[in-house]
C-alpha positions in Angstrom: 0.0 0.0 0.0 1.0 3.6 -0.6 1.1 6.5 2.0 -0.2 10.0 1.9 1.4 12.9 0.0 -0.3 15.6 2.0 2.0 15.5 5.0 5.0 15.8 2.7 3.7 18.8 0.9 2.8 20.4 4.3 6.5 20.4 5.3 8.1 23.7 4.6 10.7 23.5 1.9 9.8 19.9 1.1 10.0 18.9 -2.6 8.3 15.6 -3.5 10.0 13.6 -6.2 8.1 10.8 -7.9 9.5 8.2 -10.3 7.6 6.2 -12.8 6.7 2.7 -11.8 5.1 0.1 -14.0 5.6 -3.2 -12.2 6.6 -4.6 -8.8 10.3 -4.7 -9.7 10.4 -1.0 -10.5 8.4 -0.1 -7.4 10.7 -2.2 -5.2 13.8 -0.5 -6.7 12.4 2.9 -6.0 11.5 1.9 -2.4 14.9 0.3 -1.7 17.1 3.0 -3.2 18.2 5.5 -0.5 21.6 7.2 -0.4 23.8 7.4 2.7 22.7 11.1 3.0 19.0 10.1 2.7 18.4 11.1 -0.9 15.6 9.1 -2.4 12.3 9.3 -4.2 9.3 9.9 -2.0 6.9 8.1 -4.2 5.9 6.7 -7.6 4.1 7.9 -10.7 1.6 5.6 -12.3 2.1 6.7 -15.9 -0.5 6.2 -18.6 2.3 6.0 -21.2 4.3 3.4 -19.5 1.4 1.4 -18.1 -0.1 1.0 -21.6 3.4 0.2 -23.0 3.6 -2.6 -20.4 0.1 -3.7 -21.4 1.0 -3.7 -25.1 -1.6 -1.1 -26.1 -1.3 2.5 -27.3 -1.5 5.5 -24.9 -4.6 6.8 -26.6 -7.1 6.2 -23.7 -8.2 3.1 -25.6 -9.0 1.8 -22.1 -10.5 4.0 -19.5 -8.6 5.5 -16.5 -10.9 3.4 -14.3 -9.9 0.2 -16.0 -6.2 1.2 -15.7 -6.7 1.9 -12.0 -8.3 -1.5 -11.5 -5.3 -3.2 -13.2 -3.0 -1.2 -10.9 -5.0 -2.3 -7.9 -4.5 -5.9 -8.9 -0.7 -5.3 -9.3 -0.2 -3.4 -6.0 -1.3 -6.5 -4.0 2.0 -8.2 -4.8 4.3 -5.3 -3.9 6.6 -6.0 -1.0 6.5 -4.1 2.3 9.2 -1.6 3.2 9.8 2.2 3.1 6.6 4.1 2.7 5.9 5.6 -0.7 3.3 8.0 -1.9 1.7 7.7 -5.3 0.2 9.8 -8.1 -2.0 8.4 -10.8 -2.1 9.6 -14.4 -5.9 9.7 -15.1 -5.7 11.1 -18.6 -8.9 13.1 -19.3 -10.5 11.6 -16.2 -12.7 9.3 -18.3 -16.5 9.2 -18.3 -17.8 11.6 -15.7 -20.1 8.7 -14.5 -17.0 6.6 -13.7 -15.3 9.3 -11.5 -16.8 8.0 -8.1 -15.6 4.5 -9.0 -12.2 5.7 -10.1 -11.7 7.6 -6.9 -12.9 4.6 -4.8 -10.3 2.3 -6.5 -7.5 4.9 -6.1 -8.2 5.6 -2.5 -8.5 1.9 -1.7 -4.9 1.2 -2.9 -3.7 4.4 -1.2 -3.0 6.7 -4.2 -3.0 10.2 -2.8 -2.8 12.4 -6.0 -4.8 12.1 -9.2 -3.8 14.2 -12.2 -6.3 15.0 -15.0 -5.5 16.8 -18.2 -7.5 19.5 -19.9 -7.6 18.1 -23.4 -10.8 17.0 -25.0 -11.5 13.3 -25.8 -14.2 12.8 -28.4 -14.1 9.0 -28.1 -11.9 6.3 -26.6 -8.7 5.7 -28.5 -8.5 9.3 -29.8 -6.1 10.8 -27.2 -2.8 12.1 -28.5 0.2 11.9 -26.2 1.3 15.4 -25.1 4.9 14.7 -26.2 4.0 14.0 -29.8 4.3 16.7 -32.5 0.7 15.9 -33.4 -0.6 16.9 -30.0 -1.9 20.1 -31.5 -4.5 18.0 -33.3 -6.3 17.4 -30.0 -8.2 20.3 -28.8 -7.9 21.7 -25.3 -11.1 21.6 -23.3 -13.1 24.7 -22.5 -11.8 25.7 -19.1 -15.2 26.1 -17.6 -16.3 22.7 -18.8 -13.1 21.2 -17.4 -13.8 23.0 -14.1 -16.9 20.8 -13.9 -14.7 17.7 -14.2 -12.5 19.0 -11.4 -15.7 19.6 -9.3 -16.9 16.0 -10.0 -13.5 14.7 -8.7 -13.7 17.0 -5.6 -17.2 15.8 -4.9 -16.1 12.1 -5.1 -13.0 12.7 -3.0 -14.9 14.4 -0.1 -13.6 12.9 3.1 -10.8 11.0 1.2 -7.1 11.6 1.2 -6.7 12.3 -2.6 -5.3 15.5 -4.1 -7.0 16.5 -7.3 -4.5 18.0 -9.7 -5.4 19.9 -12.9 -2.9 19.4 -15.7 -2.7 22.3 -18.1 -1.8 21.6 -21.7 -1.8 25.1 -23.2 1.9 24.9 -24.3 1.5 21.5 -25.9 -1.6 22.1 -27.9 -0.4 25.2 -29.6 1.1 24.9 -33.1 4.8 26.0 -33.3 5.6 28.8 -35.7 8.6 28.9 -38.0 9.0 32.7 -37.7 10.8 33.6 -34.5 8.6 36.7 -33.8 5.4 34.6 -34.4 6.7 31.8 -32.2 7.4 34.2 -29.3 3.9 35.6 -29.6 2.5 32.1 -29.7 4.3 31.1 -26.5 3.1 34.3 -24.7 -0.5 33.6 -25.7 -0.2 30.1 -24.4 1.3 31.4 -21.2 -1.5 33.8 -20.6 -4.0 31.1 -21.4 -2.3 28.7 -19.0 -2.4 31.3 -16.2 -6.1 32.1 -16.8 -6.9 28.4 -16.7 -4.9 27.9 -13.5 -7.1 30.6 -11.9 -10.3 28.9 -13.1 -9.1 25.5 -12.0 -8.0 26.5 -8.5 -11.3 28.4 -8.2 -13.1 25.1 -9.0 -11.3 23.4 -6.2 -8.2 21.9 -7.7 -5.7 21.0 -5.0 -2.7 21.4 -7.2 -1.7 22.5 -10.7 0.5 20.7 -13.1 2.1 22.7 -16.0 3.3 20.6 -18.9 5.6 21.4 -21.9 7.2 19.3 -24.6 9.8 22.0 -25.3 13.5 21.0 -24.8 13.9 24.3 -23.1 12.5 24.9 -19.6 11.5 28.5 -20.5 7.8 27.9 -20.8 7.5 26.1 -17.5 9.8 28.5 -15.6 7.9 31.5 -16.8 4.6 29.9 -15.9 5.9 29.0 -12.4 7.3 32.4 -11.7 4.1 34.3 -12.8 1.8 31.8 -11.1 3.7 32.2 -7.9 3.3 36.0 -7.9 -0.5 35.4 -7.8 -0.6 32.2 -5.7 2.2 31.4 -3.3 0.4 28.4 -1.8 -1.1 26.0 -4.3 1.3 23.0 -5.0 2.8 23.1 -8.4 3.8 19.9 -10.4 6.3 19.7 -13.2 7.4 16.8 -15.5 10.8 17.6 -17.0 10.9 14.8 -19.6 12.0 16.9 -22.5 13.9 19.5 -20.6 15.8 16.9 -18.6 19.1 18.8 -18.4 17.5 21.4 -16.2 18.6 21.1 -12.5 16.1 20.3 -9.8 17.2 23.5 -8.0 16.1 25.6 -10.9 12.6 24.1 -10.9 12.3 24.4 -7.2 13.5 28.0 -7.1 10.9 28.9 -9.6 8.1 27.4 -7.4 7.8 23.7 -8.2 6.7 21.4 -5.3 6.4 18.1 -7.1 8.8 16.8 -9.7 7.7 13.7 -11.7 10.3 11.6 -13.6 7.6 10.3 -15.9 8.9 7.3 -18.0 12.5 6.7 -17.2 12.3 3.1 -15.8 10.4 1.8 -18.8 13.0 3.5 -21.0 15.8 1.9 -18.9 14.1 -1.6 -19.1 13.7 -1.4 -22.9 17.3 -0.4 -23.4 18.6 -3.3 -21.3 16.4 -5.9 -22.8 17.1 -4.6 -26.3 20.9 -5.1 -25.7 20.3 -8.7 -24.4 18.0 -9.6 -27.3 20.4 -8.3 -29.9 23.1 -10.5 -28.4 21.2 -13.7 -27.7 19.0 -13.7 -30.7 22.1 -13.3 -33.0 23.2 -16.7 -31.7 19.8 -18.3 -31.4 17.7 -16.7 -34.2 14.9 -19.2 -33.9 14.3 -18.8 -30.2 10.8 -17.5 -30.6 10.1 -19.0 -34.1 6.8 -20.6 -32.9 5.7 -17.7 -30.6 3.8 -15.1 -32.6 3.3 -12.9 -29.6 7.0 -12.8 -28.7 8.0 -12.3 -32.4 5.5 -9.3 -32.6 6.9 -7.8 -29.4 10.5 -8.2 -30.6 9.6 -6.6 -34.0 7.9 -3.7 -32.2 10.8 -3.5 -29.7 8.3 -3.5 -26.9 10.5 -5.4 -24.5 8.5 -4.3 -21.5 5.4 -6.1 -22.8 7.6 -9.1 -23.9 8.9 -9.6 -20.4 5.5 -9.2 -18.9 3.9 -11.8 -21.1 6.8 -14.3 -20.7 6.6 -13.9 -16.9 2.9 -14.6 -16.9 3.2 -17.9 -18.7 4.2 -21.2 -17.3 5.8 -22.8 -20.3 9.2 -21.2 -19.8 9.9 -23.1 -16.6 9.6 -26.5 -18.3 12.7 -28.5 -19.1 11.9 -28.5 -22.8 12.1 -24.7 -22.9 15.5 -24.1 -21.3 16.6 -21.6 -24.0 13.6 -19.4 -23.5 14.0 -19.7 -19.7 17.6 -18.6 -20.0 16.6 -15.7 -22.2 14.0 -14.6 -19.6 16.4 -14.9 -16.7 19.1 -12.9 -18.3 16.8 -10.3 -19.8 15.0 -9.8 -16.4 18.4 -9.6 -14.6 19.7 -7.0 -17.0 16.5 -5.0 -16.8 16.5 -4.9 -13.0 20.2 -3.9 -13.0 19.7 -1.1 -15.5 16.5 0.2 -13.9 18.3 0.2 -10.5 21.2 2.2 -12.0 18.7 4.7 -13.4 16.9 5.0 -10.0 20.3 5.8 -8.4 21.3 8.4 -11.0 18.0 10.2 -10.8 17.6 10.0 -7.0 21.1 11.1 -6.2 21.8 13.5 -9.1 21.0 17.1 -9.5 19.6 17.0 -13.1 16.1 16.0 -14.2 17.3 13.1 -16.4 19.9 10.3 -16.5 23.5 11.4 -17.0 24.9 8.1 -18.4 24.9 7.8 -22.2 22.8 4.9 -23.4 21.2 4.2 -20.0 17.7 4.8 -21.3 16.1 5.0 -24.8 15.0 8.4 -26.1 11.4 9.3 -25.2 10.7 9.6 -29.0 11.6 5.9 -29.3 9.3 5.0 -26.4 6.4 6.9 -28.1 7.0 4.9 -31.4 7.1 1.6 -29.5 3.9 2.5 -27.6 2.0 3.3 -30.8 2.0 -0.3 -31.9 -0.8 -2.4 -30.4 0.2 -5.9 -29.4 -2.5 -7.0 -27.0 -6.2 -7.4 -27.5 -8.6 -5.5 -25.2 
């Protein structure tokens, strides 16, 4: 079970850092990694992008946030005990408004203490566009007053529960970048003013925290928003996700006003890199290893090694004496994945930057998006 985020945020000067977790191995690595000086992640981020990659489906809200939460609830039961962690759940658009009470009930049952909902429209399941894709401008941003009703529905469902409702603002991501420098600067400024106006509406509707998102490799958009928001509101917790501007230091984000920093997809990227290296080596010497396994062959072709490990671990055939080569592949691949994820946790927890320093430790996020786009599992 997870613990509450509220007491952490209530501590003066406390910055809550969350790292993406998609299975029990990643959660245990996050929990067990603490430096001699006490540096560690305070909790986990249950990411829509990496959870769907693990499930072998695209991150398009093809399954609802409620169904994803139920799957996480089943997974959390096998997590080991140890250092307490808090957890935030990526709830995409929030899903069907009728599902919100059930979604909140599932999240609070497993101890999730922050839910983050984004202010983009979703016309129908499967039409979500990931915020880091260039095409994200093709998905409209919700009317702020309509989105405020979604916030209010979550707040109503969380009454009496320990769950912070966080509004994720997509103003920077849905805008279309301009080739002309002057037009681009004006576009960024319009998005900034829109984001600030939305933040005021969302906090007025009861949002407990605000997340500002940007796919720019520069932290400028986020830092400007944080600085201007803090002039108006010194209290509301601010959440940032420095996936694309990962060379930015933690201190820079904190000084600008961030209270929660989410490292959103790094452990899945570390897992894929490790298993990719193992697969390239082993399959070169045993090319027919998965010749009769269509699911494994499809996973290898898509380079979705997260889904491949998941499906192999769920089967029983690999432990049979007649499948020793597959068993050996799985043992080596899992060992390397855990080792590389562990190294990534240490680099991120103990370092000062918002990303991994070691070259080749994790795959680029662009590659993760390409892998995630390929559906391997039926739903």
